[in-house]
C-alpha positions as CSV (number, residue, x, y, z in Angstrom):
1,M,-35.8,-22.1,-44.5
2,Q,-32.1,-21.0,-43.8
3,M,-31.9,-17.3,-42.5
4,L,-29.1,-14.8,-42.8
5,T,-29.1,-12.5,-39.8
6,V,-27.5,-8.9,-40.8
7,Y,-25.5,-7.2,-38.1
8,A,-24.5,-3.6,-37.8
9,P,-20.9,-3.2,-38.2
10,F,-20.5,-0.5,-35.6
11,D,-21.8,-2.5,-32.6
12,N,-22.7,-5.8,-34.0
13,Q,-26.3,-5.7,-33.2
14,P,-28.9,-7.4,-35.3
15,I,-30.7,-5.4,-37.5
16,G,-32.6,-7.7,-39.8
17,D,-32.9,-11.2,-41.3
18,V,-33.1,-12.4,-45.0
19,A,-33.7,-15.8,-46.2
20,Y,-31.1,-17.5,-48.3
21,S,-32.2,-18.6,-51.7
22,S,-32.5,-22.6,-52.0
23,P,-31.3,-23.9,-55.3
24,S,-34.8,-24.4,-56.3
25,E,-35.6,-20.7,-55.9
26,I,-32.4,-19.9,-57.7
27,E,-33.6,-22.1,-60.5
28,A,-37.1,-20.5,-60.5
29,A,-35.5,-16.9,-60.6
30,L,-33.5,-18.1,-63.7
31,A,-36.4,-19.6,-65.4
32,T,-38.7,-16.9,-64.8
33,A,-36.3,-14.0,-66.1
34,D,-35.5,-16.2,-69.0
35,A,-39.2,-16.8,-70.1
36,L,-39.9,-13.2,-69.8
37,F,-36.9,-12.2,-72.0
38,R,-37.9,-15.0,-74.5
39,R,-41.7,-13.9,-74.8
40,R,-41.2,-10.8,-76.8
41,S,-44.8,-10.0,-76.9
42,A,-44.6,-9.3,-73.1
43,W,-41.7,-6.9,-73.2
44,L,-42.4,-3.8,-71.3
45,G,-42.7,-0.6,-73.5
46,K,-40.8,2.5,-73.0
47,I,-44.0,4.3,-71.8
48,E,-44.3,1.7,-69.0
49,R,-40.9,1.6,-68.0
50,I,-40.5,5.4,-67.7
51,A,-43.8,5.4,-65.7
52,I,-42.5,2.7,-63.3
53,L,-39.3,4.5,-62.7
54,R,-40.9,7.8,-62.0
55,R,-43.4,6.1,-59.5
56,F,-40.1,4.3,-57.9
57,E,-38.4,7.7,-57.7
58,T,-41.4,9.0,-56.0
59,L,-41.3,6.1,-53.3
60,V,-37.8,6.7,-52.8
61,A,-38.0,10.2,-52.1
62,A,-40.9,9.7,-49.7
63,R,-38.7,7.2,-47.7
64,H,-35.4,9.2,-48.0
65,E,-34.6,9.3,-44.3
66,E,-35.7,5.6,-43.6
67,L,-33.5,4.5,-46.5
68,A,-30.6,6.6,-45.5
69,L,-30.7,5.2,-41.8
70,Q,-30.7,1.8,-43.3
71,V,-27.6,2.4,-45.3
72,A,-25.9,3.8,-42.4
73,R,-26.8,1.0,-39.9
74,E,-26.0,-1.9,-42.5
75,S,-22.8,-0.6,-43.9
76,G,-21.3,1.9,-41.4
77,K,-21.6,4.9,-43.7
78,P,-22.2,7.9,-41.6
79,L,-25.7,9.5,-41.9
80,R,-24.9,12.5,-43.7
81,D,-23.1,10.5,-46.4
82,A,-25.9,7.9,-46.5
83,R,-28.4,10.6,-47.1
84,T,-26.0,11.7,-50.1
85,E,-26.2,8.1,-51.4
86,I,-30.0,8.0,-51.5
87,D,-29.8,11.5,-53.3
88,R,-27.6,10.0,-55.9
89,G,-29.8,7.0,-56.2
90,L,-32.7,9.5,-57.1
91,E,-30.7,11.3,-59.6
92,C,-29.7,7.9,-61.3
93,V,-33.4,7.1,-61.9
94,A,-33.7,10.6,-63.5
95,I,-30.6,10.0,-65.6
96,A,-32.1,6.8,-67.0
97,I,-35.4,8.2,-67.9
98,E,-33.5,11.0,-69.6
99,E,-31.5,8.4,-71.5
100,L,-34.5,6.5,-72.5
101,R,-36.0,9.8,-74.0
102,T,-33.1,10.8,-75.9
103,N,-31.2,8.0,-77.4
104,A,-32.9,5.4,-79.7
105,G,-30.5,4.3,-82.4
106,H,-29.3,6.1,-85.6
107,V,-29.5,6.0,-89.3
108,V,-26.8,4.1,-91.2
109,P,-26.0,5.8,-94.6
110,M,-27.0,3.9,-98.0
111,G,-27.3,5.0,-101.4
112,L,-23.4,5.4,-101.5
113,N,-22.7,3.0,-104.3
114,A,-24.6,0.5,-106.6
115,T,-24.8,-2.0,-104.0
116,S,-26.5,0.1,-101.4
117,A,-28.8,1.9,-103.8
118,D,-32.5,1.9,-103.2
119,R,-32.1,1.2,-99.5
120,V,-32.5,2.5,-96.1
121,A,-31.0,1.3,-92.9
122,F,-31.4,2.5,-89.3
123,T,-30.7,0.8,-85.7
124,Q,-32.7,0.7,-82.7
125,Y,-31.9,-0.8,-79.3
126,E,-33.1,-3.9,-77.8
127,P,-32.3,-5.5,-74.3
128,I,-29.3,-7.9,-74.4
129,G,-31.3,-10.5,-72.2
130,V,-31.0,-11.6,-68.5
131,V,-28.7,-9.5,-66.5
132,L,-27.0,-10.9,-63.5
133,A,-26.0,-8.2,-60.9
134,I,-23.4,-9.1,-58.3
135,S,-23.1,-6.0,-55.9
136,A,-20.9,-5.1,-53.0
137,F,-21.3,-3.9,-49.4
138,N,-19.8,-0.4,-49.4
139,H,-22.5,1.6,-51.2
140,P,-25.4,-0.9,-50.6
141,F,-28.2,1.4,-52.1
142,N,-26.4,3.2,-55.0
143,L,-24.6,0.2,-56.3
144,V,-27.6,-1.9,-56.6
145,I,-29.3,1.3,-58.3
146,H,-26.4,1.5,-60.5
147,Q,-26.9,-2.3,-61.6
148,L,-30.5,-2.6,-61.5
149,V,-32.2,0.5,-62.7
150,P,-30.3,0.7,-66.3
151,A,-31.5,-3.0,-66.6
152,I,-35.1,-2.1,-65.9
153,A,-34.7,1.1,-68.1
154,V,-33.8,-1.1,-71.2
155,G,-36.4,-3.7,-70.5
156,A,-33.9,-6.2,-69.4
157,P,-35.0,-9.0,-66.6
158,V,-32.5,-8.6,-63.8
159,I,-31.5,-10.8,-61.1
160,V,-29.5,-9.1,-58.2
161,K,-27.4,-10.7,-55.7
162,P,-26.4,-8.2,-53.1
163,S,-23.5,-8.6,-50.6
164,P,-24.5,-10.8,-47.9
165,K,-23.2,-8.1,-45.2
166,T,-25.6,-5.7,-46.7
167,P,-28.7,-7.2,-48.4
168,L,-31.5,-5.0,-46.6
169,S,-31.2,-1.9,-49.0
170,C,-31.4,-4.3,-52.0
171,R,-34.4,-6.0,-50.6
172,A,-36.0,-2.7,-49.9
173,I,-35.4,-1.6,-53.7
174,I,-36.8,-4.8,-55.0
175,A,-40.1,-4.1,-53.0
176,M,-40.3,-0.5,-54.0
177,L,-39.9,-1.5,-57.7
178,A,-42.8,-3.9,-57.2
179,E,-45.0,-1.1,-55.5
180,A,-44.1,1.3,-58.3
181,G,-45.8,-1.4,-60.6
182,L,-42.8,-3.4,-62.0
183,P,-44.5,-6.9,-63.0
184,D,-43.2,-9.9,-61.3
185,G,-39.9,-11.4,-62.3
186,W,-38.3,-8.4,-64.0
187,A,-36.1,-7.7,-60.9
188,Q,-35.4,-10.6,-58.6
189,M,-33.1,-10.6,-55.7
190,V,-31.3,-14.0,-54.8
191,L,-29.0,-14.8,-51.9
192,P,-27.1,-18.0,-52.4
193,S,-25.8,-19.7,-49.3
194,S,-22.3,-20.5,-51.1
195,N,-19.8,-19.4,-53.5
196,E,-20.3,-22.5,-55.7
197,E,-24.0,-21.5,-56.1
198,V,-22.9,-18.2,-57.3
199,A,-20.5,-19.6,-59.7
200,A,-23.3,-21.9,-61.1
201,I,-25.4,-18.7,-61.6
202,V,-22.8,-17.0,-63.6
203,A,-22.2,-20.2,-65.8
204,D,-25.9,-20.6,-66.6
205,R,-26.7,-20.4,-70.2
206,R,-29.4,-18.0,-69.5
207,I,-27.2,-15.2,-68.4
208,A,-26.4,-12.8,-71.1
209,F,-24.6,-10.2,-69.0
210,L,-22.9,-10.1,-65.7
211,S,-22.5,-7.0,-63.7
212,F,-19.8,-7.3,-61.0
213,I,-18.7,-5.1,-58.6
214,G,-16.2,-6.5,-56.1
215,S,-12.6,-7.9,-55.8
216,A,-10.5,-8.4,-59.0
217,A,-9.6,-11.8,-58.0
218,V,-13.1,-12.9,-57.7
219,G,-14.2,-10.6,-60.9
220,W,-11.9,-12.3,-63.3
221,Q,-12.6,-15.7,-62.0
222,L,-16.4,-15.2,-62.6
223,R,-15.7,-13.8,-66.0
224,A,-14.1,-17.1,-67.1
225,L,-17.3,-19.0,-66.2
226,L,-19.8,-16.9,-68.3
227,P,-21.3,-19.0,-71.1
228,A,-20.4,-18.3,-74.8
229,G,-21.5,-15.0,-76.0
230,A,-22.3,-13.5,-72.6
231,R,-20.9,-10.0,-72.0
232,C,-19.8,-8.5,-68.6
233,A,-18.8,-5.2,-66.7
234,L,-16.3,-5.8,-63.9
235,E,-15.7,-2.9,-61.5
236,H,-12.7,-3.8,-59.2
237,G,-10.7,-1.6,-57.1
238,G,-7.7,0.4,-57.5
239,V,-4.8,1.6,-55.4
240,A,-5.6,5.4,-56.2
241,P,-2.7,7.6,-56.9
242,V,-2.7,11.5,-56.5
243,I,0.2,13.6,-57.2
244,V,0.8,16.9,-55.4
245,A,3.1,19.5,-57.2
246,A,5.2,22.0,-55.4
247,D,3.0,24.8,-56.7
248,A,-0.2,23.2,-55.6
249,D,-2.6,25.1,-53.3
250,L,-2.5,23.1,-50.1
251,D,-5.2,25.1,-48.3
252,A,-7.6,23.9,-50.9
253,A,-5.9,20.5,-51.6
254,I,-5.5,19.2,-48.0
255,P,-9.0,19.0,-47.1
256,R,-10.3,17.3,-50.2
257,I,-7.3,15.0,-50.0
258,A,-8.1,13.9,-46.6
259,R,-11.8,13.5,-47.0
260,A,-11.1,11.5,-50.0
261,G,-8.9,9.0,-48.0
262,F,-10.9,8.8,-44.7
263,W,-14.4,9.0,-46.2
264,H,-16.6,5.8,-45.4
265,A,-13.3,4.7,-43.6
266,G,-11.5,4.5,-47.0
267,Q,-13.9,1.8,-48.4
268,A,-14.2,3.0,-51.8
269,C,-12.8,1.6,-54.9
270,V,-11.2,5.1,-55.8
271,S,-10.4,6.5,-52.3
272,V,-7.2,8.4,-51.9
273,Q,-4.4,5.8,-51.0
274,R,-1.0,6.7,-52.5
275,L,-0.1,10.2,-52.3
276,F,2.8,11.4,-54.2
277,C,4.3,14.8,-53.1
278,D,7.1,17.0,-54.1
279,A,9.9,16.3,-51.7
280,G,10.0,19.9,-50.5
281,I,6.3,19.6,-49.1
282,A,5.8,16.0,-48.4
283,T,6.4,16.3,-44.7
284,E,4.0,19.4,-44.5
285,V,1.3,17.5,-46.4
286,A,1.6,14.6,-44.4
287,D,1.2,16.5,-41.0
288,R,-1.6,18.6,-42.3
289,I,-3.6,15.6,-43.4
290,A,-2.9,13.9,-40.1
291,A,-4.2,17.0,-38.3
292,F,-7.3,17.0,-40.4
293,G,-7.8,13.2,-39.9
294,D,-7.3,13.6,-36.1
295,A,-10.0,16.3,-36.0
296,L,-12.7,14.1,-37.5
297,V,-15.1,12.3,-35.4
298,T,-15.2,8.6,-35.8
299,G,-17.9,6.6,-34.3
300,D,-21.7,5.6,-34.5
301,P,-22.7,6.3,-38.2
302,A,-26.4,6.7,-37.2
303,L,-25.4,10.2,-35.8
304,A,-25.3,13.1,-38.0
305,T,-22.5,14.3,-36.1
306,T,-20.1,11.5,-37.1
307,D,-17.7,12.0,-39.9
308,V,-16.1,8.5,-40.3
309,G,-17.9,5.2,-39.4
310,P,-16.5,1.7,-38.8
311,L,-15.0,-0.8,-41.2
312,I,-17.4,-3.4,-42.5
313,S,-16.1,-6.1,-40.0
314,G,-13.7,-6.9,-37.4
315,E,-11.6,-9.1,-39.9
316,A,-11.4,-6.0,-42.2
317,L,-10.0,-4.0,-39.2
318,A,-7.5,-6.6,-38.4
319,R,-6.2,-6.6,-41.9
320,V,-5.8,-2.8,-42.2
321,D,-3.9,-2.8,-39.0
322,A,-1.8,-5.6,-40.1
323,W,-0.9,-3.7,-43.2
324,V,-0.4,-0.6,-41.4
325,G,1.7,-2.3,-38.7
326,E,4.1,-4.0,-41.4
327,A,4.5,-0.8,-43.2
328,A,5.6,1.0,-40.0
329,A,7.9,-2.0,-38.9
330,A,9.6,-1.8,-42.1
331,G,10.5,2.0,-42.0
332,G,7.5,3.9,-42.8
333,Q,7.0,6.9,-40.4
334,L,3.6,6.6,-38.7
335,V,2.5,10.2,-38.5
336,T,-0.9,9.5,-36.9
337,G,-3.2,6.7,-36.4
338,G,-2.2,3.0,-36.8
339,R,-4.6,1.9,-33.9
340,A,-7.9,0.4,-33.5
341,L,-10.5,2.6,-31.6
342,S,-13.1,-0.3,-31.2
343,P,-13.8,-3.7,-32.5
344,T,-14.5,-2.3,-36.1
345,C,-13.5,1.5,-36.0
346,Y,-10.0,2.3,-36.9
347,A,-8.2,5.7,-36.4
348,N,-7.4,7.8,-39.4
349,T,-4.0,7.0,-40.5
350,V,-1.1,8.8,-42.3
351,L,2.1,6.9,-43.2
352,L,5.1,8.9,-44.6
353,N,7.4,7.2,-47.0
354,P,6.5,3.5,-46.3
355,P,8.6,0.9,-48.4
356,E,7.6,0.7,-52.1
357,D,7.0,-3.0,-51.6
358,S,4.7,-2.6,-48.6
359,K,1.1,-3.7,-49.0
360,V,-0.1,0.0,-48.4
361,A,2.0,0.8,-51.5
362,T,0.9,-2.0,-53.8
363,S,-2.5,-3.3,-52.8
364,E,-5.9,-1.8,-52.1
365,I,-6.1,-1.2,-48.4
366,F,-10.0,-0.5,-48.3
367,G,-9.6,1.3,-44.8
368,P,-8.9,4.8,-43.6
369,A,-5.0,5.1,-44.3
370,I,-3.2,7.4,-46.6
371,A,0.6,6.6,-47.7
372,V,2.7,9.8,-48.5
373,F,5.7,9.4,-50.8
374,P,8.1,12.2,-51.5
375,F,9.2,12.6,-55.2
376,A,12.2,14.7,-56.7
377,D,11.1,14.7,-60.3
378,L,7.6,14.7,-61.8
379,D,8.2,11.9,-64.2
380,E,9.6,9.8,-61.5
381,A,6.4,10.2,-59.5
382,I,4.3,9.4,-62.7
383,G,6.3,6.3,-63.2
384,R,5.6,5.2,-59.7
385,T,1.8,5.8,-60.2
386,N,2.0,3.7,-63.2
387,S,4.0,0.8,-61.5
388,L,1.0,-1.4,-60.4
389,P,-1.3,-3.6,-62.5
390,F,-4.4,-1.4,-61.4
391,A,-5.6,1.6,-63.2
392,F,-8.8,3.3,-62.4
393,Q,-9.0,6.9,-61.4
394,A,-6.1,9.1,-60.6
395,A,-5.5,12.9,-59.6
396,A,-3.0,15.9,-59.6
397,F,-3.0,19.0,-57.8
398,T,-1.1,21.9,-59.5
399,R,-1.5,25.4,-60.7
400,N,0.8,25.0,-63.9
401,L,-1.1,24.0,-67.0
402,D,2.0,21.9,-68.3
403,T,2.3,19.9,-65.1
404,A,-1.8,19.1,-65.3
405,M,-1.5,18.2,-69.0
406,R,1.6,16.0,-68.2
407,C,-0.1,14.0,-65.8
408,Y,-3.1,13.5,-67.7
409,R,-1.1,12.3,-70.7
410,R,1.0,10.1,-68.9
411,I,-0.7,8.7,-65.9
412,D,-2.2,5.3,-66.7
413,A,-6.0,5.8,-65.6
414,S,-9.4,6.1,-66.9
415,A,-9.8,9.6,-65.7
416,V,-7.5,12.1,-64.2
417,M,-8.8,14.8,-61.9
418,I,-7.0,18.1,-61.7
419,N,-7.3,19.8,-58.3
420,E,-9.8,17.4,-57.4
421,T,-9.4,13.8,-56.0
422,S,-9.6,10.4,-57.4
423,L,-12.7,9.8,-55.4
424,F,-14.7,12.4,-57.5
425,R,-17.6,10.8,-59.5
426,T,-21.0,12.0,-60.9
427,D,-23.3,9.2,-61.8
428,W,-23.7,10.3,-65.5
429,M,-19.9,10.4,-66.3
430,P,-18.0,7.1,-67.4
431,F,-16.6,5.2,-64.5
432,A,-14.2,2.6,-65.7
433,G,-11.4,0.3,-64.4
434,L,-8.6,-0.6,-66.6
435,R,-6.4,-3.5,-66.7
436,A,-6.8,-5.4,-63.3
437,S,-9.1,-2.8,-62.1
438,G,-11.9,-3.8,-64.5
439,L,-13.7,-4.2,-67.8
440,G,-16.3,-2.2,-69.3
441,V,-17.8,1.2,-68.4
442,G,-20.1,2.2,-65.7
443,G,-22.2,5.5,-65.1
444,I,-26.0,5.2,-65.8
445,P,-26.1,6.0,-69.5
446,H,-23.0,4.0,-70.1
447,T,-24.3,0.9,-68.4
448,M,-27.7,1.2,-70.3
449,R,-25.8,1.1,-73.7
450,E,-23.8,-2.1,-72.4
451,L,-27.0,-3.7,-71.6
452,Q,-28.4,-3.3,-75.0
453,V,-27.9,-4.6,-78.4
454,E,-28.0,-2.2,-81.4
455,K,-30.1,-4.0,-84.0
456,M,-30.2,-2.9,-87.5
457,M,-32.9,-3.1,-90.2
458,V,-32.1,-2.5,-93.9
459,W,-35.1,-1.9,-96.2
460,R,-35.0,-2.1,-100.1
461,S,-37.6,-0.9,-102.2
462,D,-37.7,-0.5,-106.0
463,L,-39.9,2.5,-105.4
464,Y,-37.3,4.3,-103.2
465,A,-35.2,6.2,-105.6
466,D,-32.0,8.0,-104.4
467,G,-31.1,9.9,-107.7
468,A,-27.5,10.4,-106.3
469,A,-26.9,6.6,-106.4
470,R,-28.3,6.0,-109.6
C-alpha cells in the first residue's frame, strides 16, 4: 500500500499519513456509487438524509476545536480563522437541511388551451447521478463541506478527491458522516497517485457531475474530458479588483482591505490583490495598508495570537517572491514586505504602481501581496478592472451613491461589494466565477439545485374538468 505523508506547511513536520487509492480501489468506488444510484429502491429518503445531516452536525460541533486545529496544522490557516471555518461548515449543514425542507419543485400551469385541457403538471427534484468532487487545499474543511454536503442532501452518491496537501480534514468528514449513519458508499474519498488517474475518473461514463475547485488551467482541461451529458461546476481564481474612490471612508476601508489581502496569506480565490485608488489618495492608502500589514503577527498557525500563517509550501513562497521581485525591478515601488520570513512564511507586501503587464497585475498571486494602482478617472479604473480574462467578485469603497451604482453596473463580476471587500462571502449566497474564473454557481442552496434534475409529471384525466379550458 502506497502512503502519502502529510506535512504541516509551517514547520514541515509530519502530521498524518493517508493511503493512496489503487486503481482497483478507484474502480470499486465508482462501481459502488453507480450501483447505489442505479438502484432507485435503495435511495435515501428525505427523512433519513435530514436525520444523518443533523447527527453529523452534532458530531462536528462536539469536535470543533480538534477539527479547527487540524485545519490550522494541515493548511497553515491561523487557528482563529480555522475555528471560523468549522463554524461555517456547521452553518452549511443547517442551510442544506433548510433547503430540503422548503424547496421541492413547482406546479406547471395547464388548462390554458385545448391541448393542455384536463391535465395537471408538476415537477419534483431527483439527484443528477454520481458526483465527483475535486477539492483544493486552502479551506480543507469548508470546501469539502460545500461539495459533499449538498450531494448528500439531495441523495446523490459522491466521490471526493481532496488536495494531497490537505487530505486529513476530508478523511475526518467522511468518517463522521459514517458515524452519523450515512450508509456505505454514499460518500467516498479517493486519493489517486497521478494526474492521469484523476483524468480517468473525470472521463468515466458513470460520472454525472464534476465539482472542481482549483486552477483555471486544470479546471477547463478536466471539463473537456467529461462524458457526454455530464454537467460541471468549476470554481477558479480571480485577480480581485477593488476600487477606492476619493470620498471613501479610509478609516473604515483600510482595515477591511488589508485583512482581505493578507488573510490566510492571500490564499483565497477572491483575496484583494488589485487595488485601484484615486490618485489623490493612492500613496496614503498604500502606506496605511503597509502599516496595518506590518503590525500583523505572522507565524505558527496553531497559536491563537497568530494573524497570518504560512504559504502552503516552499514552492509557493518562491513563486510569490519571484513575482514581487519582478514587479519591483520593473519599476513598482515596494512599500513594505517583499521578503521571506521563513521557508514558508512571507512578509505582508504592498506594491505601489507596478507595471500593468507584471504578474502581480495580471495573474492570481495567491500570496500576501496587494498591488496599489493610482487612477485619475473612475471609468479608467473600471476599464482596468475589466482588462483581464478573469471575473469573480469585486468591490468599491465610496460614500457616493452614483459612484457605487456606476461600479456595480460597469465592473465585470458576479458580485460587486460596496464598502466591503471582494473577500466577503456567506455560505447561502451565490458564489460564481465568470469567464476564465469558472462555470456554474456555488453556495449551498445553489449547489443543491445544480446537483438535481427537475423532473416533470403530466397527468391527464377525463374526470378532471377545468371549466375555463373547455
